[in-house]
Every structure is written in structure tokens, then in C-alpha cells.
C-alpha positions as CSV (number, residue, x, y, z in Angstrom):
1,X,41.5,34.7,40.0
2,X,38.0,35.9,38.9
3,X,34.3,35.1,40.0
4,X,32.5,33.6,37.3
5,X,29.1,33.0,38.8
6,X,28.2,32.6,42.4
7,X,24.3,31.0,43.6
8,X,23.4,30.3,47.3
9,X,25.5,27.2,47.5
10,X,28.3,27.3,44.7
11,X,30.7,29.6,42.7
12,X,32.5,28.7,39.8
13,X,36.1,30.7,39.5
14,X,38.5,31.8,37.0
15,X,42.2,31.3,37.7
16,X,44.3,32.2,34.8
17,X,42.3,33.7,31.9
18,X,45.8,32.7,29.9
19,X,45.5,29.2,30.2
20,X,43.5,26.9,28.5
21,X,41.6,24.5,29.5
22,X,44.5,23.6,31.9
23,X,46.1,26.5,33.8
24,X,50.0,27.4,34.3
25,X,50.3,26.3,37.7
26,X,49.3,23.7,40.4
27,X,47.2,25.3,42.4
28,X,45.8,24.5,46.1
29,X,43.2,26.9,48.0
30,X,42.4,28.3,51.5
31,X,38.5,29.3,52.1
32,X,37.8,31.4,55.0
33,X,40.9,29.8,56.5
34,X,40.3,26.6,55.6
35,X,41.7,23.7,53.4
36,X,39.6,23.3,50.3
37,X,38.9,19.5,50.3
38,X,37.0,16.9,48.2
39,X,33.6,17.5,50.4
40,X,33.3,21.4,49.6
41,X,35.3,21.4,45.9
42,X,34.2,18.9,42.8
43,X,38.1,18.7,42.2
44,X,41.2,17.4,44.7
45,X,42.8,20.0,46.9
46,X,45.2,20.7,44.1
47,X,44.1,22.4,40.7
48,X,45.4,22.3,37.7
49,X,42.0,23.7,35.2
50,X,42.0,27.4,34.8
51,X,38.3,27.2,35.5
52,X,36.7,25.3,38.8
53,X,33.9,25.5,41.0
54,X,33.3,24.7,44.8
55,X,30.4,23.7,46.5
56,X,28.5,23.0,49.9
57,X,28.7,26.4,50.4
58,X,26.1,28.3,52.8
59,X,23.4,31.1,51.9
60,X,23.8,34.6,52.2
61,X,27.7,34.1,53.0
62,X,30.7,35.9,52.9
63,X,33.5,33.8,51.8
64,X,37.3,34.7,51.0
65,X,39.3,32.3,49.0
66,X,43.2,32.8,48.4
67,X,45.0,30.6,46.1
68,X,48.6,28.7,46.5
69,X,51.3,27.7,44.0
70,X,54.0,25.7,46.1
71,X,52.9,27.1,49.1
72,X,53.5,30.8,48.3
73,X,49.8,32.6,48.5
74,X,49.5,34.0,44.8
75,X,45.9,35.8,45.0
76,X,42.5,36.0,46.9
77,X,39.3,37.1,46.1
78,X,36.3,37.7,48.3
79,X,32.3,36.9,47.0
80,X,28.9,36.8,48.8
81,X,26.8,33.4,48.4
82,X,23.0,34.6,47.2
83,X,20.0,34.0,49.5
84,X,17.8,31.2,49.8
85,X,14.5,30.9,50.5
86,X,14.4,27.1,51.8
87,X,15.4,24.3,50.3
88,X,13.6,21.0,49.5
89,X,14.8,17.9,49.8
90,X,13.1,15.0,47.1
91,X,13.4,12.7,49.6
92,X,11.1,13.8,51.4
93,X,8.9,14.0,48.6
94,X,8.8,10.1,48.4
95,X,11.7,9.7,46.0
96,X,14.0,6.7,46.6
97,X,17.2,6.8,44.9
98,X,17.7,3.4,44.7
99,X,18.4,2.7,41.1
100,X,15.1,0.5,40.3
101,X,12.0,2.4,42.1
102,X,10.6,5.3,39.5
103,X,11.3,8.6,41.0
104,X,9.7,10.3,38.4
105,X,6.3,11.7,40.3
106,X,8.4,12.6,43.4
107,X,11.0,14.2,41.1
108,X,8.9,16.5,39.6
109,X,6.6,17.1,42.9
110,X,9.8,18.5,44.3
111,X,10.2,20.6,41.5
112,X,7.0,21.8,41.0
113,X,6.3,22.8,44.8
114,X,9.5,24.9,45.3
115,X,9.1,28.5,45.6
116,X,10.8,31.1,44.1
117,X,14.3,31.2,45.3
118,X,14.1,28.2,46.9
119,X,16.4,24.6,46.2
120,X,15.6,21.7,45.3
121,X,17.8,18.9,46.8
122,X,18.9,15.7,45.6
123,X,21.4,13.9,47.5
124,X,23.5,11.2,46.8
125,X,21.6,8.0,45.2
126,X,20.4,6.2,41.8
127,X,17.0,7.9,40.7
128,X,15.7,5.8,38.1
129,X,13.6,9.0,36.4
130,X,11.4,10.0,32.8
131,X,11.7,13.3,31.4
132,X,11.3,16.0,34.2
133,X,10.3,19.9,33.3
134,X,11.3,22.9,34.6
135,X,10.1,25.9,36.8
136,X,11.4,29.2,37.0
137,X,13.1,30.9,40.2
138,X,14.4,27.7,41.3
139,X,17.7,26.2,41.7
140,X,18.1,22.2,41.4
141,X,21.2,20.6,43.3
142,X,22.5,17.1,42.5
143,X,25.0,15.7,45.2
144,X,28.3,14.5,44.5
145,X,27.0,11.0,44.5
146,X,23.6,12.0,43.1
147,X,23.0,10.8,39.4
148,X,19.7,10.6,37.4
149,X,18.9,7.8,34.6
150,X,16.7,8.3,32.0
151,X,14.2,5.4,32.0
152,X,15.0,3.3,28.6
153,X,11.3,2.2,27.7
154,X,9.9,4.5,24.9
155,X,6.7,3.8,25.7
156,X,6.9,5.8,29.2
157,X,8.5,8.9,27.8
158,X,6.2,12.0,27.4
159,X,6.2,13.4,23.4
160,X,6.8,16.9,22.7
161,X,4.8,17.6,19.7
162,X,7.2,19.2,16.9
163,X,4.6,21.7,15.7
164,X,0.9,22.4,16.7
165,X,-1.1,25.2,14.6
166,X,-2.6,27.8,17.3
167,X,-6.4,28.1,17.3
168,X,-6.7,30.6,15.2
169,X,-5.1,29.0,12.8
170,X,-2.7,31.9,12.0
171,X,0.5,30.5,13.8
172,X,2.3,27.8,15.7
173,X,3.9,26.7,18.2
174,X,7.1,24.7,18.3
175,X,8.2,21.9,21.3
176,X,9.9,19.2,19.8
177,X,12.5,19.0,17.6
178,X,14.9,16.9,15.5
179,X,18.8,18.3,13.7
180,X,17.1,22.2,12.7
181,X,13.2,21.1,11.6
182,X,9.7,21.2,14.1
183,X,9.6,17.4,14.7
184,X,7.9,15.0,17.1
185,X,11.0,13.7,20.1
186,X,11.0,12.6,23.2
187,X,11.4,15.0,26.4
188,X,14.7,14.9,27.5
189,X,16.0,13.8,30.5
190,X,15.8,18.2,31.9
191,X,13.3,19.8,29.7
192,X,12.8,23.7,30.1
193,X,9.9,25.2,28.2
194,X,9.6,28.9,28.0
195,X,11.1,29.0,32.0
196,X,13.6,31.7,33.2
197,X,16.1,32.4,36.3
198,X,17.0,28.3,36.7
199,X,20.1,27.2,38.0
200,X,20.8,23.4,37.8
201,X,24.2,23.2,40.0
202,X,26.6,20.0,40.3
203,X,28.5,18.2,41.1
204,X,26.2,14.9,40.3
205,X,25.9,13.4,37.4
206,X,22.2,13.1,34.4
207,X,23.2,9.8,32.3
208,X,21.1,9.1,29.9
209,X,21.4,5.0,29.8
210,X,22.1,5.0,25.9
211,X,24.1,1.6,26.0
212,X,21.1,0.2,27.9
213,X,18.5,1.1,25.8
214,X,17.6,0.5,21.9
215,X,18.6,4.3,21.2
216,X,21.9,3.8,19.0
217,X,19.8,0.8,17.1
218,X,19.0,2.6,13.6
219,X,19.7,5.8,15.5
220,X,18.0,8.1,12.4
221,X,14.6,5.9,12.4
222,X,11.9,7.3,14.5
223,X,10.0,5.1,16.5
224,X,7.4,7.1,18.4
225,X,9.1,9.9,18.2
226,X,13.0,11.3,18.3
227,X,15.3,10.5,20.0
228,X,15.6,12.2,23.6
229,X,18.6,15.1,24.6
230,X,19.8,14.9,28.4
231,X,18.9,18.9,28.7
232,X,16.6,20.9,26.1
233,X,15.7,24.3,26.8
234,X,12.7,25.8,24.7
235,X,12.0,29.5,24.5
236,X,14.1,29.6,27.9
237,X,16.3,32.4,29.2
238,X,19.0,33.4,32.5
239,X,19.5,29.8,33.0
240,X,23.0,28.4,34.7
241,X,24.5,25.0,34.5
242,X,27.2,24.5,36.6
243,X,29.5,21.3,37.9
244,X,27.4,18.8,36.1
245,X,28.5,15.4,34.5
246,X,26.3,14.9,31.3
247,X,26.8,11.3,30.3
248,X,25.0,8.3,27.6
249,X,22.9,10.5,26.0
250,X,20.7,8.9,23.5
251,X,21.5,11.8,21.0
252,X,22.8,15.1,21.6
253,X,23.7,16.2,25.1
254,X,22.6,19.6,25.2
255,X,20.5,21.5,23.2
256,X,18.7,24.8,24.2
257,X,16.8,26.6,21.5
258,X,15.3,29.7,21.2
259,X,16.8,31.0,24.3
260,X,19.2,34.1,25.9
261,X,21.1,34.1,28.4
262,X,22.8,31.1,29.0
263,X,25.7,29.7,31.2
264,X,27.0,26.0,30.9
265,X,30.4,26.4,33.4
266,X,32.9,23.2,34.4
267,X,31.1,20.8,33.1
268,X,31.9,17.4,31.9
269,X,29.9,16.2,28.8
270,X,31.0,12.0,28.1
271,X,29.7,9.8,25.5
272,X,31.1,6.6,23.8
273,X,33.4,7.3,20.9
274,X,31.3,5.0,18.8
275,X,27.6,6.7,19.9
276,X,25.9,7.9,16.8
277,X,25.4,11.9,16.9
278,X,26.0,12.8,20.6
279,X,27.2,16.2,19.9
280,X,28.1,17.3,23.1
281,X,26.7,21.0,23.1
282,X,24.4,22.2,20.4
283,X,23.0,25.5,20.8
284,X,20.3,26.5,18.1
285,X,19.0,30.3,17.3
286,X,20.5,31.5,20.4
287,X,21.9,34.5,21.4
288,X,24.1,35.3,24.4
289,X,25.6,32.2,25.8
290,X,28.6,31.2,27.3
291,X,30.1,27.7,28.2
292,X,33.1,27.5,30.2
293,X,35.7,25.4,31.6
294,X,33.5,22.3,30.2
295,X,35.7,19.3,29.0
296,X,34.4,16.9,26.4
297,X,34.8,13.5,25.2
298,X,31.7,12.3,23.1
299,X,31.0,10.3,19.4
300,X,30.0,13.4,17.2
301,X,30.9,17.7,17.1
302,X,31.9,18.1,20.8
303,X,30.3,21.7,20.1
304,X,28.2,22.3,17.2
305,X,26.9,26.4,17.0
306,X,23.2,26.2,15.1
307,X,20.2,27.9,13.5
308,X,18.1,25.4,11.9
309,X,17.6,24.1,8.3
310,X,15.8,26.2,6.2
311,X,11.9,25.9,7.2
312,X,13.0,27.8,10.3
313,X,15.3,30.2,8.6
314,X,12.8,31.3,6.0
315,X,9.8,31.8,8.9
316,X,12.0,33.0,11.7
317,X,15.2,33.7,10.8
318,X,16.4,34.0,14.5
319,X,20.7,33.5,14.3
320,X,22.8,31.7,16.6
321,X,25.0,35.0,18.0
322,X,26.9,36.1,20.6
323,X,28.7,33.0,21.7
324,X,31.5,32.6,23.6
325,X,33.2,29.0,24.3
326,X,36.1,29.3,26.7
327,X,39.1,27.4,28.7
328,X,37.4,24.0,27.3
329,X,38.8,21.0,26.3
330,X,37.5,19.0,23.6
331,X,38.7,15.5,23.2
332,X,38.5,12.6,20.8
333,X,34.9,13.2,18.6
334,X,34.5,14.8,15.1
335,X,34.9,17.7,15.4
336,X,36.1,20.3,18.1
337,X,34.0,23.5,17.5
338,X,31.9,23.2,14.8
339,X,29.8,26.0,12.9
340,X,26.7,24.7,11.3
341,X,25.4,22.5,9.0
342,X,21.9,22.9,9.9
343,X,22.8,27.3,10.5
344,X,19.9,28.6,8.0
345,X,19.2,31.5,10.3
346,X,23.0,32.5,10.4
347,X,25.5,32.5,12.9
348,X,27.6,35.5,14.0
349,X,29.7,37.1,16.6
350,X,31.1,33.7,17.9
351,X,34.4,33.9,20.0
352,X,36.6,30.6,20.3
353,X,39.2,31.3,22.5
354,X,41.9,29.5,25.2
355,X,40.5,26.1,24.4
356,X,42.6,22.5,23.9
357,X,41.5,20.3,21.6
358,X,43.2,16.2,21.0
359,X,42.6,13.3,18.6
360,X,39.8,15.1,17.0
361,X,39.2,14.8,13.3
362,X,38.6,18.1,12.8
363,X,39.5,21.2,15.2
364,X,37.6,24.0,13.9
365,X,34.8,23.5,11.4
366,X,32.9,25.9,9.8
367,X,30.0,23.6,7.4
368,X,27.0,24.5,5.3
369,X,25.7,24.1,1.8
370,X,23.3,24.9,-1.1
371,X,20.0,24.6,0.4
372,X,20.4,26.5,3.7
373,X,18.8,29.8,2.3
374,X,19.0,33.3,2.2
375,X,19.5,34.3,6.2
376,X,22.3,31.2,6.5
377,X,25.1,33.8,7.0
378,X,28.1,32.4,8.6
379,X,29.9,35.7,10.0
380,X,32.3,37.5,12.3
381,X,33.8,34.2,13.5
382,X,37.0,34.4,15.5
383,X,39.0,31.5,16.9
384,X,42.0,32.5,19.0
385,X,44.2,30.7,21.4
386,X,43.2,27.1,20.4
387,X,46.3,24.8,21.2
388,X,45.6,21.1,19.5
389,X,47.4,17.7,19.6
390,X,46.5,15.0,17.3
391,X,43.8,16.8,15.3
392,X,43.8,15.1,12.1
393,X,42.6,18.2,10.1
394,X,42.9,21.5,12.4
395,X,41.0,24.2,10.7
396,X,38.6,23.2,7.6
397,X,35.8,25.9,6.0
398,X,33.1,23.5,4.1
399,X,30.2,25.4,1.5
400,X,29.5,21.6,0.3
401,X,28.4,19.4,3.6
402,X,26.9,16.4,2.2
403,X,24.4,15.8,5.0
404,X,20.8,15.5,4.1
405,X,19.3,12.7,2.0
406,X,20.2,15.2,-1.0
407,X,23.7,15.8,0.4
408,X,25.3,14.5,-2.3
409,X,23.5,15.5,-5.2
410,X,24.5,17.7,-7.9
411,X,22.2,20.5,-6.4
412,X,24.9,20.3,-3.6
413,X,28.1,19.0,-4.4
414,X,28.4,20.6,-8.0
415,X,31.4,22.7,-8.7
416,X,29.7,24.9,-11.4
417,X,28.6,28.3,-10.5
418,X,24.4,27.5,-9.8
419,X,22.0,30.8,-9.7
420,X,22.1,32.5,-6.7
421,X,18.6,32.8,-4.8
422,X,16.9,32.5,-1.7
423,X,18.2,29.0,-1.2
424,X,22.0,30.3,-1.5
425,X,24.1,30.3,2.0
426,X,26.7,32.7,2.7
427,X,30.3,32.7,4.1
428,X,31.7,35.9,5.6
429,X,34.6,36.9,7.8
430,X,36.7,34.0,9.2
431,X,39.4,34.5,11.7
432,X,42.0,31.8,12.9
433,X,44.5,33.4,15.4
434,X,46.9,32.4,17.6
435,X,46.3,28.5,16.5
436,X,49.1,26.0,17.7
437,X,48.3,22.0,16.3
438,X,50.7,19.8,16.4
439,X,50.7,16.0,14.7
440,X,48.3,17.0,12.2
441,X,47.6,14.6,9.3
442,X,45.7,16.0,6.4
443,X,46.7,19.9,6.5
444,X,47.0,22.8,7.9
445,X,43.5,24.4,6.3
446,X,40.4,23.1,3.9
447,X,38.9,25.8,2.4
448,X,35.8,24.8,0.0
449,X,33.5,28.1,-0.7
450,X,30.4,28.1,-3.7
451,X,31.5,28.9,-7.0
452,X,28.6,31.2,-7.2
453,X,29.1,32.7,-3.7
454,X,32.6,32.2,-2.2
455,X,33.9,32.8,0.6
456,X,34.5,36.8,1.4
457,X,37.5,36.1,3.5
458,X,39.8,33.7,5.6
459,X,42.4,35.1,8.0
460,X,45.3,33.1,9.8
461,X,47.4,35.0,11.7
462,X,50.5,33.7,13.9
463,X,49.7,30.3,13.7
464,X,51.9,27.2,13.9
465,X,51.6,23.7,12.1
466,X,53.4,20.8,12.6
467,X,53.2,17.6,10.9
468,X,53.5,13.5,12.2
469,X,55.2,11.8,9.3
470,X,53.5,9.0,10.5
471,X,50.2,9.8,10.5
472,X,47.5,8.7,7.6
473,X,45.8,10.2,5.0
474,X,42.4,11.8,4.9
475,X,39.7,13.1,3.4
476,X,40.1,16.9,5.2
477,X,36.4,18.2,4.1
478,X,33.1,15.6,4.1
479,X,32.5,16.3,0.3
480,X,31.7,14.7,-2.7
481,X,35.4,14.6,-4.8
482,X,37.3,15.6,-2.3
483,X,40.7,13.9,-2.4
484,X,42.9,12.5,0.1
485,X,45.7,14.3,2.0
486,X,48.3,13.7,4.0
487,X,50.7,16.6,5.7
488,X,49.5,19.4,2.9
489,X,49.7,23.0,3.7
490,X,46.7,25.0,3.2
491,X,44.0,24.1,0.4
492,X,41.7,26.6,-1.1
493,X,38.9,26.7,-3.6
494,X,36.3,30.0,-4.3
495,X,37.5,32.3,-2.0
496,X,37.7,35.8,-2.4
497,X,40.3,36.5,0.3
498,X,42.7,34.1,2.0
499,X,45.4,36.4,4.2
500,X,48.0,34.5,6.1
501,X,50.2,36.7,8.6
502,X,52.9,34.9,10.6
503,X,52.1,31.0,9.8
504,X,54.4,28.3,10.2
505,X,54.0,24.7,8.8
506,X,57.0,22.4,9.7
507,X,57.0,18.8,7.5
508,X,54.9,20.0,4.8
509,X,54.7,18.1,1.3
510,X,54.7,20.3,-1.7
511,X,53.3,23.9,-1.6
512,X,52.3,26.2,1.3
513,X,49.2,27.5,-0.7
514,X,47.0,25.4,-3.2
515,X,44.8,27.5,-4.0
516,X,42.4,28.1,-6.9
517,X,39.4,30.1,-8.3
518,X,40.8,32.4,-5.0
519,X,40.9,36.0,-6.3
520,X,43.3,37.4,-3.5
521,X,46.0,35.3,-1.4
522,X,48.2,37.1,0.8
523,X,51.5,35.1,2.6
524,X,53.0,37.1,4.7
């Protein structure tokens, strides 16, 4: 066992570093000599996940946690909870929690009144609220039966302006964001602007009321402003979110941008499969980010690592870097873990490991396109120890993604060499190691680079793919003129080097590798 995070009232534990979302054994626990039960844990007495959390702890207290497998003691760890300045119950500020009363003012008053090192306690109840703005150096805790429900009336939600010129007219203040551009957007249910040292802990619920509003009707149309997220950070640092369930978001769920030192631990992110653009987690131009032990089931990509469109990339060129995603579960959704396509500032040093995916259209996915810009470099991306079941196309690298209004134009989709200029993106080194994928349908991997700037190097090492003979054909990449595939091997176009090292493919139709316009192919 390893302690990943400790607050004054909670902790998160890594039980099995060799498991994926699920650990190799079912465990039970003793905490200071007493059985752990549902009142103290967000899980049942017996735990089979690799990461879990304890709640209901007391500040500035030492704890000993013992784990048992089949009644035999496995191991133990000790930890001490943080100190806490005070605890402010939102009910004392006038919050009703009855699902009818507007609790926005009371909740916001508690947050703004909380001193450094204090806790804002949201006890059991249903709180109807507008967006809430965070304050530095506090903890916000939602108890198990506590849920915040976002109001659905657009007229009652504040707007974050996309761009405001500074008084000297030489700079700009960026607040609102929409799909990689500085555009007016509604403030999110939980919003942080320039705050630091904040903890949001569970095990309560944030609910965006997506099905009850008009958010999913003509979802790309701006009405007053663009749709809110559930959790939005701008220019923040040292933020931890632990144990929260996030559901029914109007748009993306978790969206930190231009922020650093972020931890998202042991969460649940849920949205209906047909809900539009409900990505689970979209870190944008952030650094030092970790996502551990979270389960996703959403209507779009479960995780999409981003760095803005070309205005943001060319002006600020801030990459998304030093990202770690581990012990997570991606169910359904268009993609399991995606890089792009809004990545004009670049994405580098990404590690995805010990994850489980089931039922996604595509599993591990790189997507970019002409027009993202010269800083749009994707490099040093490693996917390791990922287990997939029923993922239709496990691996995709696509440099001709047909997003945006001009996505299907000749400029974006041409297979002829175009001039390399300030609009041309690049894909460097991508590694897929120890990927196990069962019941694939389209192909093991599909790589489509740019004729004028091929993918530099794709490595697949110690991977295994099996195919579903009763599956359905599909176009593996979202680009023009990509034919449907059924149980194919690896298909690659416009790459400098493709390396397959100990890669097994069982049940494929045709050749293991179909390569065009690729300089070096090694299959060993």
C-alpha cells in the first residue's frame, strides 16, 4: 500500500501498483483496529480496485491502516491527517439543501468567509445552485449524500468573458474558454480563477442537470454564452479533487487550463452515452497533472489532453506537459485516452499506464490536423500496460482529423504534400507498450501522418490483439477517404518509422502490416 494523498479529513491509498483499475485481489481493512465500513469509506468493506479513499477522518490524527486478503494480513501503513483551522457548515449560512431553494448565495458566502486552512462542510442534502467560485487555501467537503445541482436557466448563470483588453491595450485577460479559443462561456458549477492550495473532497456529487436543461439541444450554438463545464480552473495551482462523483455535465466535465500541480483522485465521471461533447477530463495547457483511480463513462472522449487552437498556440505556445494517468477505467465513450485535437501549444511527456478500457470506439488516440501551428508538436507519449475489452479500434494516430468548419477541406485532407509553414503540426515519438486488447473489430492500429511531415516514430512493444469474428467494420480514423476496416492488422501511411517488437495479432484478415509512404518498417 502507498498513501497518495492526505487531507485533514480524508486520504487516498494505492493498494496495488501492478493492477489496472481493478486490483489483483479483494481486500478488507482495519483502521486503528476497527473495521472500515461505508460510513468511513466511499466503498464497501471489501475493495477490489487499485485505488480507494477513506473519508470521515479526524484532523491532526495518526492512523494505522491494515489490509487483509482472505482474512490474512497483507500489509499496513501509517499516516497523519493535516491540521484544520475550523469547519464552517453551509447550513449555518442559510443553505437549505432541499432541492428547491436557491442555495447559491449561502454556499458562496461560506466559501468566501472560510479562513486559510479551514473547511467548508456541505452536509447531506440536495443543493440547487448557480456557479460557485473557489477561494485559495481552503477545503470544500461534500458528504456522502450531498449533491450540488446546477441551475438550468441560462439567464441566471454568470458569463466568463473570453477576452478583455488590459487598460494599456497591450495585453489581454482571458477568462472564458470554448474548445480551445478564448470565447465567452458560462461559469462552471465549480470555478477557480487564479486560486491555489484548494482541496475538493467527497464522496458527494456534482450534478450538471444536463438532461433537464436545454444544454444538449443544438449544443454547438452559442446562446448568451457557450455551455458551462462542471469544474473549470484558470491560472490555478496546487489543486486536488478527491472522491467526487461528477455527472450530467452540460459540456466537458473537468477542464483545467493554464494551471499546474493538479491531482484528480478516485473520482467517477458519468454522462449519458448520447450526450454531446461531455468529455470526462480535458487538461489544456497544464503541467504536472495526475489522474489516478477514476472511472469514466461519458458521451465523448473519456480523457482528451489539449493545448488550444492556433490563436492560443501561436500567442502563448504553452504545452500540456508532465501528465500522468494511471489505474483508471474508461467505459464507452468515443476515445479512452486522446491527445488533441486542439493542441496548438503542443503536448509532451505524457504517461498513461495501468488502465482498463471497455466498449470504446477507439482506445488510445492521437489526433491533430493542418492548421494547428508550428508549436503543435506531440512528442514523448507513452501508453503502457493498458487492458482493453471490446474496444473497436485500439490504437489510432491521425494527423488529418476532420474537426472544425474547414475540417473536410482539401487543405486539411489532401494526401498531396503541402508547404511546411507556421500552420503545420508535428507528431514525434509515440510508444504503445504492453497493450492487451481483446475482441477488436476494425484493426489493431491505424496511423495516418501528413505527407509533408510524416509521423516520426511509432513503437509497439509486447502488445497482443485478438479480434471479434462477429464484429462490424468501421472507419478507424475520423478523416476523409478512410475506408472501413474489419479485423485488420496495423495500417500505416506517411510515417518515418514503424517498429513492432513482440506484437501478437490473433484472428486478423490479411497482412499484419499494410504500409504506404513509410520509410522504415521493422517487425520483429
